[in-house]
Each structure stands twice: as C-alpha cells, then as structure tokens.
N, C-alpha and C positions, 0 to 999 in steps of 0.2 A: 360564557367568554367570548360570544357573538359580536361580530361588530355592530353597534347600534345604529352607526350612520351607512351602513352599505346599502346601496342604490340611492341613495340621496346624494343631491348636486354638491360639492365642496366648493367654496370661495377661498381666495389667499387669507393668510392671517395677515392681523393689523401690526404694526410698527409705533412703538413708543418713540416719538421726537424727542430731541431736546428739549424742544418747549414747552415740553409736558413734564418736566424736572423740574421741581424746585432744590436751591442748593444751599447749605446752611454750613457754618462753621461746627464742627467737631470737637466741643469743647471738653475738654479729659485735664484732669489734674491727676497726680499724682502724690498722697499724702502720707507718708512712712507712719506707721504704730509703730512706737516704743514697746519694745516687749518686757514685759514684769518677770525679772532675771536676776539671781546672784552673781554680779558680773565678776566677782572675783571668784567663785568658783567655778561658774563658766570660761574664763581667761583661763584658768591654770588647765583647764579640760582641752581648749583650746592649744595652749602651748605647749601641751602633751605630745598631741597630734601633729604640730611642725616637725617637735622632735623627731616622731618617731618618722615622719616624712625625711626629712635629713638622713636618717639608719637607712631607709628603703634604697634613698637614688645614691647608690655607688655603683662604679662602672661594671660590677658584675650584673647588677639588674638593670641598670640606665646604660646605654651605649653613648647617650646624650649627655649625663652625668657634670661635664665640666661648663655645662651651658645651658642644660633644662632640667627642671625637676616637674616631675608630673606627680600627683594626687587626687584626690578624689575630694568633692565637697557635696556636705549634704544635708539641706532646708529641712525644717520641718515638714510633714508629711503632705499637710495642706497649701502647701507653697509650689510655687513654679519655677525651675533655675532660671528660664529665660524669659518669665515676664519681664515688662519692660522696667519698672521702677528698681524692683530687685537686681535685675541684669547691672544695672549702670550702676548701682551702689556697691554691692559687693565685688561685683566681676571686671569689668573694664575701668573705675577710677583706681583700682586696685590691681592694674596692668596683670589681672588672671584669667586666661585665654580657655574659655572653654573648648576645649577638643571634641566633645561629647555627652550625651544626654543616656544616662542607664535610664533609671525610671525621671519622671517631673520633676520631683524633687531631688536627684540625684545626678551630679555631673563629673566627669572626667576632665582634669584640667592640668593645666601647665604654666609654668613660670619662669620668667629667666632668673639665673640664679642670684646676679646681681639686685634683681628687684626683690627678693626674699628675704632680705636684708632689712629692706624696711618694713617688710609685714610681719615679722619677727616684732619690730619695734613698737609697732602696732599694737602687738597683743601685751605686751608689757604696762602701756600705758591701760590699757583698756582694764586690764587685770587690775592696777593700781589704782581705777577709776579719775585715773586724769584725761581718759578720752572724751570727746564730745558725746551727749546723750545719745546721739543719734550714729554713734557707732556702728559701720557695718557688720563686728562678729554678733553682735546680738539677733543677727538676723540667720547666720548659721548657727544649725545644730549640731555639727560632727566635721571636724575636718580629720584625715588619715589618709594612710595610702592604700593604693588603690586595692580593691578585695579581688584579689586572681580568680576566686569560683564563680565571679560576677562574669568572665571573660567566656565560657564555656556556652557555647549554643544548650537552648533543652535536648535536640536531638543529638546531639553528641556526648552531653552526661548521662543522658539513656544508655547509650551505646556502651561508654565505659565501664558504667554499674552493671551490665549484663554480658559482657566479654572479658576475655583475661586481659592482661598486658602485652601479650605478643602479638594479638591482630595487629593487622596493618589500618589505618585509619585512610580513606583518602578525604583529606581537609583541607580547608581555605580559611589560611591565617590571616587577618586583616592587620595594618597598621594604623597606629593611631592616625585620626584625621587632622586636618587644619596644621600640617607642619609645609616647609620650606624644600623645594628642591634639593637644596644644600643637606638639607637634614636628614633627606629619605638617599640623598645618595650616600650617606654614614650607616643607616640601618639595614638597607637592602642588603649589602652585602655582608652585614654583620648574623642578618639571620639567616642568611644562606647555609652562612659556615656552621652555625650553630645546627640547622637542620640536617646537615650532612654529616655532622659530630654524632648527633641520635641518630645513624643511620637512616636517615631519610633521604628522599629523592624527591627532586625537584620535578614536576611535568614538563612534558613538553611547551605547555602555553605559559609556563613558570610563573613571570610577573604581570597580570594585568592592572591596568589604572581602571576605576570608577570614572562617573560623568565628573566628581567632583575632584578628582585627581587623587584620590586616595589609592595607595597600590595593596595589593592584594598578594599574595601568593599560594600558589596551586601547589600541592605537595602531597608524598603517601609519607605517613611518619607512624613508628611504633606507638600503641596507645599509650605506654609509659612517656613517650619525648613530649606528648599534648602537657604534661603536668610538671614537665621542666619548662617550657615555651613560655607559658603562661605568667612564669616569674617574671619574664621581660615585660619591664614597662612600655615599651613601643609596642606592643602585642594589644591592641583593643579587645580583637576578639577570637577563635577559633571554632570553626562551622564543621558539619559534614560536606563535602562538595556535594551541591544539588544537582541531581541531574532529570533530566527532563525528557520528555516523550510523549508521543499520542497513544492515548489507549483507545483502542478497537478490539474486533473479534473476529474469527475466521470462522466465517459460516457457509453453510450450504451454496452453491451458484443456485441463482434461477436463472431465466430468461436472458439471452446474450443480446447486449445492446446493440451490437454490429446488425444487427436484423430489423432495428427500427427506423424510423424517417426520424429525420433531426429539421425543424422548422428554422434556417439559417435567413430568413429574411431579417432589415432592420438591428442587425451585431452590432455593430457600430454606435447606434445608439442606446446603447444599454447601458445600465451601471458596470461601475468595474471594482474589484476586492481583489486586492494582493493574499495569495495565501501563505502565510510562511509556516512551512511543513517538509515531508520528505519528498516530496515533488508529486507531478499528477500525469498520469499517464491511460489517453484516452483511446476509445479505437476512432480510426481517421474519421468515420462519420458524424463524430461529435468533438472533434478536435480543434474546430474553429470556436469552440467557445474560449479558447486557449489564448488570452492574446497579447500575450509576451512571457519568457521564460527569462529566468535568471538564477543562478548556480552559486553557491559561496566557493570562493576561489580554493578553500582548501578541501573542497567534497570532491571525491575523482568519479565514485556511484551512488545510485541511490534507490530503494526499494519501490516509491512512489505507493507503499500501503495503505497509510494511512490519509497522505496528503491527497488520491484521488477522491476516498469517500466522502471528505470534509468539502473539495472543490466542486462534487455532485449537490450536495446539500446546497450551497450558495446558489449555482447555475440552474437547478431544477426544482429547487424549494422541497416542501414537505406532500407533497401530494402527486412524489413520482409512481405510486400506484398504479394513481387513474391515468397517467401521462403512459405506464408500460401497457395499462389492459387496452389503450388503444393504439398502441404501436406507435406512439409519435413525443417525440421528447420535444419539448418548449421551451427554450431557455430564459431567463429571466433574468439574468445577469451574465457576464465575462469574469473572466478572473486572469491575473498574472502568477505564476506560478514561481514562485522565489524558493528557492531547494537552502534549507539552512540543517537539515538533517540525511543521514545517509541510511535513516530508518534504525539505527542503536540511537541509544540514549546520546543525549547532547549534555556534556559538564556546562554549566553555568559559565563561566567564562568564555568559552565556545559559541552559546548561542546567543549572548550578549553582542561580541563582537561582530556574528555575522548577521544579527537584525540592525544592528549600525549601519552595515553597511549596507546592506537590503535597503533599508529607509532613504538611504542616502541616494542611490540609485532609478529607485523606484516614487518617490514621494511626489515627483513633477508630473506624475500619469495620474498616480492615484494617491488620495490619503484614508484609505480606509484599508486597516490590515486585521487578516483573521489569525490568530493565535491559539491553535487546540492543544496546546502541549503541556504539559503538567507535571511537579515533583508531587506523585501520589502516593510516595512514599509513608508521607505523614502531612497533618495539617499544622496550620501557622499558628494554632493555639499555645500560646504560652511564650513566643517568640520575645526577645527585646527588642528587634527591629525588623521590618519588612525585606525580602529574599533580597539581594542584588539585582535580581531580575526586574521584580516589580519597580525597585527604585531605579532601573535603565530605561523603561518602558512610560514611568511618570516624566523625567526627564527630556525621552525624546517627543514623546507629545505635546510638553509643554514648547522646549525650543521650536520645532519644525513642524507644530500645526499638525499634527495628525491622528486619527482615532486607531485604538490600536482594539478588537474585538477578543477579549480571551475566555475560554474557560472553566468554570469552577472545580473543578475535575472531578474525578467518581472516587468514591469509596468502598470495600466489600462489607460493611456490616450487614446489610443488606440479607447475606448471607447465611448469618446467625439472629438478627433482631428480627422480630416478629411482629412488632408494631412502629408506622412510620413517627409517633408521636415521640419515640424512645430514643429516633436516628437524631431529631430535631435538637435535641439535650446533649446529644454524646460530643464529647471532645474531638473525638478522631473523625466525626463527621464534618469540621471544619474545614474550612476552604482551603486550597492547595496553593502553593506560589507558581505562575504570579498570580493570582486574580486577587492579590490585596493591592493592587496596582490601583492608585485614588484616581486617577484619570483616565485609567483604561474602561470600558464597559465588558463588565464582569458577568458571564451568564450562565444562571443554573438550567435544570432542567423539569418540566412536567409530561405527565402523561399524555396521551389522548384517547386511552380504552379503558376499559375496566373489566379487570380479571379477577379471576374466584381465586388464583396464585399467587396475585400480586400484593403486598403491601400497602398500597397503593391505591387511590382511588383514580376516575377519570378526572381530568384537568387539573390535577394535584402534584405536589413534588414527587420527582421519578424515585424511586426507591434507592438509588445509586447516588445520587446528585447530592454533591456536598452545600452547605449553607455556612451563613454569616455569624456571627458577625465579623469581619474584616477584621485590620490589624488596631489596635487600639479602642477596639470597637466601633469602626466605621461602617458605613452602610454597605453591605455586601449581601447577597448579590446585588448589581443594580437591574436586571431584569431574569427573565425567565422566558424558553420558548419550549416547544415541545423535543425532546432528547430520545422517545423511548421509554421502553419499560421492560422487567425484567422480573422473571418468576418463581416461584422455587414448589417442587414438591416432594417433601422429604428430604432426600440427599439431593436429588435433579434440581438442576436451576439452567433454565431456558428462556428464549426469548420469544413471547408469544407473536403469531403473528397476527393478531389484533392491535397488535403496537404501531404497525404499518410505516416503522421505522427504516424504511428502504434507501439504501446508497447504492453507488453504483464501485465497481471494486475495479484493482487494478487489471485484473485479467479480463475486464469489460463485460461482468455478469453484474445485473441486480442482485444483490442480498442482504439480507436482516442485519441489523445491528443496534447499539444502543450507545450510551454517554453522554455527556454534555459537550464532545467534539462535535456532536451533531446539533445540538442545539445554538451552539455560539455560531457556527454559518447564516444561521436564519435571521441570528441579528445583526451579522455581519451585511449582508443581504438589505438588509431593512434601512441600516444606517446610510450605506453607500445610493441607496436607490433616494432615501429623505438629502442626503447633500445634493445628489444632483437635481434634488427640485430647489433647495434652498439658493441654489448658485444661479437659479435660470431667475427665481423672485429676484434676488439681489442684483443681479445685471439691468432686469426690466425697471428696476425704480434707478437705475447707474449710481448706485450703491457698490463699486468696483475695487477699492484700495482693500486691501489684502483679502481679496475674495475668497480666496481658498481656504485662508485660516477661518474668517467669521464664518464661513459655511461648516467647516467642520466641526467648531464647538456650537452654533447652534443644532446643527442636526443632531447632535447629542444630545443636547438639552430636552429639543422636542422629542424624541424618540423616548427617554426616562417618563416624562411628564404625561404624556400620552398614555402610559401604558394601561391596560384593561386590570382593574379589579379580580384577584381570583377567588369567589364565596366560598371556601370551604374551611374557612378559618372563624368564623362567625363570631365564638368567642375570644377571641387572642386580642391581644392589644396591638395596637400602632407598632409596637416594637417586636414584638414576638410574630408579626406578619412581615414587618421586612426583614426581619432575619432569615426568613427561608425564600420568600416570594420577590423581596426589593419592592422596587416602584409597581412589578405587577409582569403580566405580559404585554410585550412590544405591540403597540397596532400602527402600523403604518400608514393608515386609510386616516385614521386621526390627526395621527402626525404630521401628515401632508398640508389638509386642509381643514379650514374654520366650515361652520356648518349653522345654516340658520339658527338655531337655538343653542348653538355652543361656539363661538366664534372666541378664537387667541389672539392676544396680543403679544407681542417677541420683542423684547429690547438686547440688542448688542452693545457692551459700554466700556470703559474703563472708569474708574475710580483710584483717589487715594485716599491715604490714611488720616487728610487734615480736612475731608467733607464727608457732608455727608449727606444722601441724597433721598426725597421724598416725588415717589414717581405715581404721577396721578394716569388715572384709567376710567373707564366710564361705566357706570350700571344703567341701564338702559330705563328708561320711566313704563317701558310698558310691563317690566319684569314687576316692579312696586303698585303699579296699578290693579295688580292680580293678588295682594295680599289679604289673607285671611286668616282670623285665629287660628293658632297653633297647628296651619300648613306650611313644610319647607317648601321654599318656592326656589330658591336662588341655591348654588352650588360653585363656590369659588376654589380654585387650584391652583397654586403657585409654586414655582419652582425657579431656584436661583443658585447655577452651575458658577462657582469660583474657579478661574484656571489662575491656579497658585502655585509658587513655587516649591519644591518639597527638599528635604535634606537627612537624609539615611543617617547620619550620623546625629542625629538628636534625637534618636527612638520614640518613647511613644508622643511627641515635638514633634513628629514627623511634618505636617502639613505647616508652612510659614505664613499662611494667612488665609483669610475668610470672607466672607460677608455674610454679617447678620442681619435676617428680616423681619418685618413687624407689618402685619396688615391693620388698617385703621380703615372702618366702614363709616358710613353715616346713618346714625341710627336713627328712631319714625322721628325726631326731633332736630333732624337735619345737623346734629353734632358731629363731629370725628371720635370715636374713641376705637383703641386697642382691641381686636378680636383676632387675639389668635390661639392655636390649638392647647391646651393642658399639658404642664408636665414636658415643655420643650419639644413635644413630639414632632418630627420632620423639622426641627432647629435648634439639632445640636450644635452647641459652642465647639468651634474650631473642627467642623465638619464642611468640606468643599462642596456638598449637592444639600441645600434646603431642598424640601418638596412636604408639600400637606395643603389637605383640603381642607374648605369651613361649607357648613351648611345654614342657610338664613331664611326665618322665616318674618321677622320685623326688621325691616331696614327702609330705607331711604335712596332713592333711585338719585342720580348725579356724580360728581367724580369723588374717589375712593380712593387710598393712597396705600402704597405699599413702600415701607422706609427700608434703606438700606444704610449700614456701614460698617465699613471696611476694617479688619481688626489685623494686625501684624507684629510679626515678631521683632526683636529689636536692629539685627542686620539690615533690614528693609528700609531704606531712605521712605519719611517721610514723605516727600515726591513722587515716590515711585507709583506707578501706576498699576493695578489688577486689573486683568480683565473680566467680565463675567457675562453671562447669558440670563435674560432674567426673562420668563414665561409664565403670563395668568389666563387664566381659561375661566369663562362665566357660562354654565350649563345653565339653561333651566330645568326646575323639577315639576315645573307646572303639565299634569296629566290631562287636561280638557282639552286641548289646542297646542297648536306647536307654535310657540311664539318666536318672532323675528327681531331677536337681539341683535343680529348680524347689521339687519338694514337700517337700524335706528343709530349704531356706532358709525356706519359709512355713513350716513347721510350727515354727518357732524364737518367732515372732511378732515379731522385732527389728527387721526392715527395712519397716514397712508404713505411715510415719508421714514427712512429709518438714517439716522445720522449715529456717527459715533462721537462720544460724548470724554474731553479731558478738562480737568478742573483743578485748581490749585489755589486754595487759598490757607493763610497759616492757623497754628492751633497752639495748645498746651500738651504737656505729657499723660500719660497716665497705666497705671496697671490693667495688666490684660491676661 
C-alpha cells in the first residue's frame, strides 16, 4: 500500500472537452411480448383480487375509503414494476398511482374510487376474451389487498418475536407516500387518535416529514398496538426508531496536549471540514484549528467526548504518535464544530432535522461534512428500504452539492469469532445506517499493524469494521482507511499500542482508540484537500460556473478512482474484494495529480436520456511501440459517477437514474472493439458508480472510446439532465523504463480545457 508516486513530480490532470465527444441518438424501442396465458382463468383470479380489495377498503381500515382505494400489484418475479414499458401500460394508462415499491416486482398502489369502476369493467372484458390482445392484465401476476406483514421492518419483526406484547416499542410509523396535503390532513389526526386509543404516546418531535414530504410519526407503542396499526391501509410501514451515536472507548490518558507546541502558520490556507458530532473541545494551545462553531438550536449542553477525537484525526492525521514524540503538533486541516448531539444517542428525526439546518448554515464555508455516527444496534441486511437518514443525506448531497463522509459502523463479532473470513460472510457484519447512503463516501477500517492476538493481518480489514454490500447490493464500502486494531486473549479484549491509533480526547490528552469513527475522518481530510486542489484547477482554466458543485463531485470521483488496491485477497473475485474494501485505500497524492507514466483524464458533464456519448481519449504511441508478445503494457482504469436522484418509497429501485459505461479499444488492426470486464464487474446495472480496470498486451495507440448511455425511471422526463463525473487513467506497466505518456498527450493540446455538456436530441421508448 505504499504510494508508488511518492517523491515524483506531479502534473495537472487532463480534461476531456466537448469537442472530444461524439453524440448519437439513443435508439430505443419497447416491444411488449404477449404472455402465454389462459385469459379466462387469469381474469377470474384478477376479478377475485379486485373484490377482496373493495372488501378491505372500508372506513375501519382506510380513512380515505370515500375517495381512494389502496392495494398491491404483483408482476412476475423477473419483471420490474417501474420499468418504462410496463409502467405506462399497467399503471399510468389505467390511472393507477404507484405509492411505493416493496420489491422490484411488487408495488403498493392507489386508485380513485371512480376510476376503479373502469378497472373492473376491463377485467370483465379480459375474462370474456373481448379485450385487445395487448391487454395490460396479462402482465400482472396478482392483484390483492396489501400484505400487512410486509409493513414490519426486519428489526421490528425480530423484536416482537422475542419480546412479550406488554413491551413498549419506540416506533416510527411511515404514512403511504405520494398523497396530497389534503389527504395527509385527514390521515394524521386519525392515526394520532388511534395511537392514543392503543395507549401509545406521540413523542415530542411528533410528526416529521421526509425530503419527499412523506409524513412520519414518532411514537411509543405497546407491542400489541403495532399489529393493530398495520391494519390501516394508509400506514406504509412501522420500524424501530433508529438511534445514532459515535462509537469510542474510554482509555488511559497519555501525554497532555497542552504541553506541546503547535504550528499555527498558514492556518487560513488549510482545507476545511465540518464535523457533525457531539462537539469539539481542545486545549487553548490548539484551539485555533477550530475555524467556527455551530450548535443545533435544541441542544443546551454537549460532552464533546466523541467529536473531539474525530476532529483530531482530521486535523492531525494518522501520524499523531510521531508528532507527540516530537512535542510538535502540525495541523493539516481546520474544522467547523457542528454540534448535532449532546453526547447521548440521537433519534432519526432529530438528527435529520439538525443536519438539514447545519448544512444550510455551513455549506457556503465548506462542502465536506464528516458524520461518524451509526446505528450499530443492527446491520441493514434484509431491510426493504434504506434508512430515513441515509435517504436524507442522499437528497441533501444531490440538491445542495455537498459531500458526506460517513463511517461504515462497528460490530462486536470480533469478540467471539476467530477467523476474519467468517466476518466477511456474516449478515450481522453488514454495514450500519446511514452508511448505505449512495451519494455519501462510506468508509471502512483497515489495520496498520501485525499483532499475534488480532484476527486481522497488517493492512487488512480491521476486526471490528463492517462490510458491504450496501442496500440492494450496491457498492459499499466506498473506501477504507486506517482505523485501528483490537485484540483478544481468552476473555480479555484490548487495543494494542502497535495499532498507533492515537486521538486527542476531550480532556486534552492523547489516548488510544479504535473504530470506523476514526477512519472516516482521514477520508474527510483527503476529500476536502482534493476539492481545494480541484477548485484551484477549475479557477485556473476559467471554468467557474457552479464551481463548488463541480469540485465537490469531481473530488469524490477522483478519490474513489485513485484508491490503492489492497493485496491480501489475491484469490477473491472482484465482487468479494469490493464487499470488503470497496475501491481500496484512499490515495490523495495520486488523486491530486497525474504523473509521466500515469496520466488521468477528467470530465464533468450532463446528459439526458435522448442521447448517448462516445468519449474519446488518447492512448499514446510510446506504449504500443513497446509491445511484446504476452507482456501486459497498459492498464486502463475507468470511473463514472452518476449524480442521480433517489426515492426512498421505491424500495430496491431506490436509484432513479444511472449511466452505463462501455470501453472500446483499438485492436492491433486499428479497429474499435469492445473490451469490458467479464460478468459486468464494476459495471452493475442501476449503480451510481461504475469503476473497473483492464490490462492490455495487444492493442493499438490512438483514440479509444468510452461509451456512455443514461437510463432513467419513468418519472424523469427524457429532457432532464443528469450530472456525471468521468475519470480515465492510463498506466504504463512497462518495467524497463518510465514511459512519458503524459508528455505525448500534452503535446497534442487536445485535453486541456474543461467544458460542461448539455445535449438534446429526440428518440423513442424502451424497457429499462
């Protein structure tokens, strides 16, 4: 994991301008395939479903029954509810509104009572065989009342099965999304009355609203009341209230920081990170590293126990041991202390409200926010949707153009498990909320030491660090950084000094600790430092439109793109590796600059569904001139980050757009041919991050291409543009000498200007 470019002179990355992009119509057609089915038998089944829906939607179960009916639509398992062709045929054309998606083939829907009459008539025609052959009913497997058992979260279901009915549950009741204000004004008082009739208590934060205006009620309920509430058609689901805090240890105090010298030169020039935590309390001699403070209005006191440690990792980095031995602290960054916790656990509604306010107040000062809080009480494995906090982070990042760096969370399995490989595969080791947030950088932990009493080797996943995948098998973690080590001898557990995972605590002393809470701050520093460099570069070439937003997303892409591979899973597949280490160990130096034998192209753009782009980039001739049989000469790494909207109500279809990538090389006959990794490795459908590498021995120099094509969900208009960041690196694998790839590219003078792209060309429809 050493930095191969350490000591080498770096240069600015290249940019791919608009004139290096060939644009074409994205030709798509949707051709419905008739289903081999007994229409009469199937129609009778559908008719029975409609009858049971009407019987279910009575005032006792549906407060809106005079106007609206709720039910469940299930397609065949291999179909997706909101794929473009099926969506129009089945739902839009029949005035059926999709309120939520349970699984990709199963939707919670509503229809106006008057429109239900037309729906019933269409079933009669379908059953009689008088409906058109393309009747939408043939594409529906089943239509039925909503399955109330699907309304319980995995965690709630487990709790109820292991507790008695008299237990009080701290619950969040989510109302069915995509209704109007008038309907919610009728629903909410009704639910509050019901909760109170079940001897439940509405919490002080009572009702809060998600970013999509979906109401959520926070209440204490008897366990038995949950089963009564899920009978209400207007209740989407009930979950245990997530509670967040920062994980850290109380350990023996070391040296007193007040005794150290502090290098206060050039503080104003240092990168700036906002620490969203329980406060930061430093001794006076280093307090200048705090650039500002913000406290949530509803917090009157705070402990600073966790936030101080997190801040010390951002400011002084991972070599605090070396600095303390020299009695000189050298800051790498400054922080803004944003207090969102008093030191106790924070409920989901409160942490969402506080983060929203903090970002609005601070985003003009920095766009890098470090949140080392998790709900470590359980993993996200098996849940039907992302957590509400993860959703809010994604929406804030997308709308406000900010980066969140979040910790993957810690588990306790290492106390009883003796093989790190068993942790890789353990469901309870999966990441903890809010690390499933797609637009956040989720950071795991690796060790820096070898210790005989640890189950982890040097430079490997820390014993306590949670792993991926994320929600709906998304790529998580994004990156890993050093976060310490833990050991055990029989029943004794301890932090080894060899871990050198030192922090500064709120008493002003250096102490040992461990956790992903202390790997995430290292990534936050790298991201902020990288963004500072990107801003300088964009200013230098005069590309100042939406400067902070562009720099935010470009820096996020660069840090993932240039991650250093960790070489201790040589027998693992790409998927297995990504599940543990993500893209790898963050490498700031490589992310900041290109080098003679390893140049990088960067492109920030926008595209809509009507076009596809063929992006040209140059493979220097000096590489192909060195070709020898069987020897791999070049490595091409591609990263495409789609800045896509999300929708928490859509379950596994949470991401609403993505950009597909395809690499096209010049073969030895100078013909463009497709050269993608096998089995879609690094190129998953409906993933906001495509990241892959390919090595080459037989190829030709010249213009290679990376093809981009945008796929969107039906609610996104064809003309709506989605931002993306594309990064391509060419690396020489020639061992006899350092080849100057950079110089040959630079001499063409083609890739030195950054342009924003906005294209609009018409095309047809297609299933996606």
